[in-house]
C-alpha positions in Angstrom: -34.9 -10.1 68.3 -37.9 -8.7 66.6 -40.9 -7.8 68.4 -44.0 -9.8 67.8 -45.6 -6.7 65.9 -42.5 -6.8 63.8 -43.0 -10.4 62.5 -46.8 -9.6 61.8 -45.5 -6.4 59.8 -43.0 -8.5 57.8 -45.2 -11.6 57.1 -48.3 -10.0 56.4 -47.5 -6.6 55.4 -49.5 -3.4 55.7 -53.3 -3.7 55.1 -53.5 0.0 53.9 -50.1 1.2 52.6 -50.8 4.5 54.0 -50.8 3.3 57.5 -47.8 1.7 59.5 -48.1 -2.0 59.5 -47.3 -2.1 63.4 -48.1 0.9 65.8 -47.4 0.8 69.5 -49.3 2.7 71.8 -48.9 4.2 75.6 -45.1 3.4 76.0 -42.6 6.1 76.3 -38.7 4.8 75.4 -37.1 7.9 77.1 -36.7 9.1 80.6 -38.5 6.5 82.4 -35.9 3.9 83.7 -34.8 0.9 82.4 -35.1 2.5 78.7 -32.6 0.5 77.1 -34.3 -2.5 77.7 -37.4 -1.0 76.5 -35.9 -0.2 73.4 -34.3 -3.6 72.9 -37.8 -5.2 73.3 -39.5 -2.8 71.0 -37.8 -3.3 67.6 -37.9 -4.8 64.6 -34.3 -6.2 65.3 -32.7 -7.8 62.3 -35.8 -7.7 60.0 -35.0 -3.7 59.6 -36.2 -0.6 60.4 -39.4 -0.5 58.0 -40.8 -3.3 60.2 -40.5 -1.4 63.7 -43.3 0.1 65.6 -44.5 3.5 64.9 -44.5 4.6 68.5 -47.7 7.0 70.0 -46.7 7.3 73.6 -49.8 9.6 74.4 -53.0 8.6 72.7 -54.5 12.2 73.3 -51.4 13.8 71.4 -51.7 11.4 68.6 -52.0 14.1 65.8 -48.4 15.4 66.8 -47.0 12.1 65.5 -48.5 12.5 62.0 -48.2 16.4 61.4 -45.1 18.5 60.7 -44.1 21.0 63.6 -46.1 24.2 63.9 -44.8 26.8 61.2 -43.7 23.8 59.1 -44.7 24.9 55.4 -45.5 21.9 52.8 -42.6 23.4 50.6 -40.1 23.2 53.4 -41.4 20.0 54.6 -40.5 18.5 51.1 -37.2 20.4 50.9 -36.0 18.9 54.2 -37.4 15.5 52.9 -35.2 15.7 50.0 -32.0 16.8 51.8 -32.8 13.8 54.5 -32.4 11.6 51.5 -28.9 13.2 50.4 -27.5 12.9 54.0 -28.7 9.2 54.4 -26.8 8.5 51.1 -23.5 10.4 52.6 -24.2 9.1 56.1 -21.3 7.2 58.2 -24.1 4.8 58.4 -22.7 3.4 55.2 -19.7 1.9 56.9 -21.5 0.5 59.8 -24.9 -1.1 58.2 -25.3 -3.6 55.1 -27.0 -2.2 52.3 -30.2 -4.0 53.3 -30.4 -2.2 56.6 -29.5 1.1 54.8 -32.5 0.4 52.3 -34.7 -0.7 55.0 -34.2 2.6 56.9 -35.1 4.5 53.6 -37.9 2.5 53.0 -39.1 3.5 57.0 -38.8 7.0 56.4 -40.6 6.9 52.7 -43.5 5.1 54.6 -43.6 7.7 57.4 -43.4 10.6 54.6 -46.5 8.9 52.8 -48.8 8.6 56.1 -47.9 12.5 56.9 -49.3 13.3 53.4 -52.1 11.0 53.5 -55.9 11.5 54.8 -55.4 8.3 56.8 -53.8 10.4 59.3 -57.1 11.8 60.5 -57.4 8.1 62.3 -55.0 9.7 64.6 -57.1 12.6 65.9 -59.3 11.6 68.7 -60.9 15.1 68.7 -63.0 13.8 65.8 -64.6 11.1 67.7 -68.0 11.9 68.9 -68.4 12.4 72.7 -71.0 9.7 72.9 -68.3 7.0 71.7 -65.4 9.0 73.4 -66.7 8.9 76.9 -66.7 4.9 77.6 -63.0 4.9 76.8 -62.1 8.0 78.8 -60.6 6.2 81.8 -56.9 7.4 81.1 -54.3 6.9 78.7 -54.7 3.0 78.1 -58.6 3.7 77.7 -58.1 6.4 75.0 -55.1 3.9 73.7 -57.9 1.7 73.2 -60.1 3.8 71.3 -57.3 5.2 69.1 -56.6 1.4 68.6 -60.2 0.8 67.4 -59.9 4.0 65.0 -56.6 2.6 63.7 -58.3 -0.8 62.8 -61.0 0.8 61.1 -58.5 2.6 59.0 -56.7 -0.5 58.0 -53.9 -1.0 60.4 -52.4 -4.4 60.9 -51.2 -4.7 64.1 -51.5 -2.6 67.3 -50.3 -2.8 70.7 -52.0 -0.8 73.6 -49.8 -0.9 77.0 -50.7 0.3 80.6 -46.9 1.6 80.0 -43.9 0.1 81.7 -42.4 2.4 84.4 -40.5 0.6 87.3 -43.0 0.2 90.1 -45.7 1.7 88.6 -48.9 0.5 86.3 -48.9 -3.1 85.5 -45.4 -3.5 87.5 -47.1 -4.3 90.9 -44.1 -5.1 93.1 -44.9 -2.0 95.2 -48.7 -1.1 96.4 -50.1 -3.9 94.5 -53.4 -4.1 96.0 -54.1 -0.6 95.5 -52.6 -0.8 92.1 -54.8 -3.6 91.0 -57.8 -2.0 92.0 -56.7 1.5 90.0 -55.8 -0.9 86.9 -59.4 -2.7 87.0 -60.8 0.9 86.8 -58.4 2.1 83.9 -58.5 -1.3 81.7 -61.8 -3.2 82.1 -64.4 -0.8 80.6 -62.2 0.3 77.4 -61.4 -3.4 76.6 -65.1 -4.2 76.9 -66.0 -1.3 74.7 -63.3 -1.9 72.2 -64.5 -5.6 71.7 -68.2 -4.3 71.3 -67.2 -1.6 68.8 -65.3 -3.8 66.4 -68.4 -6.3 66.6 -70.6 -3.6 65.8 -68.6 -2.5 62.6 -68.1 -5.9 61.5 -64.4 -6.1 62.5 -64.4 -8.8 65.0 -64.6 -11.6 62.6 -61.0 -10.7 61.2 -59.5 -9.2 64.2 -57.4 -11.1 67.0 -57.9 -9.3 70.3 -55.0 -10.7 72.9 -54.8 -9.5 76.5 -51.7 -10.1 78.3 -50.5 -9.5 81.6 -46.7 -9.3 82.8 -46.5 -13.1 83.2 -48.6 -14.1 80.3 
């Protein structure tokens, strides 16, 4: 079943064609336990790959998601992109997926290629944020995720999810050490959320931005 962000991406589409319509910040999908469940809950499902999330597990390292690896020249990057298109056309995937899903995969890759070559990728670079506006968000990964969300909203992202990250028995999963975890979460999330709303209002974005805060059980 598609994630809510994927439904928004499908129905509303991108506000800025250079940016993914659905960006997911703060959640790893590998190596943390229950990863298959996490993947199942963080997908575009039957809507197609092009509506899936653009995942940024670590906000402080978001720039690595929108830049080619070190040493990858523009010419080599273009050559790899062309080779990838050829490989997909000949892939065994053709016998396993519908034409729609094959085309959706290619559209998602084209969108990623467009982002890596656009000036909007600077929105992912938290080092460009002035120190005085960076500090209120600097409470950890969630706080910096809120700052990244604000920068992406300014750049025209449609749907952004920021999470304290699900790892069994850590962060918002308070089945162990509940009182201590709640005290820590309060320090990590209250100030960044308040600052995000203040910043959106100061920039004239709050009138057209819905901010939803959800816990594990609503």
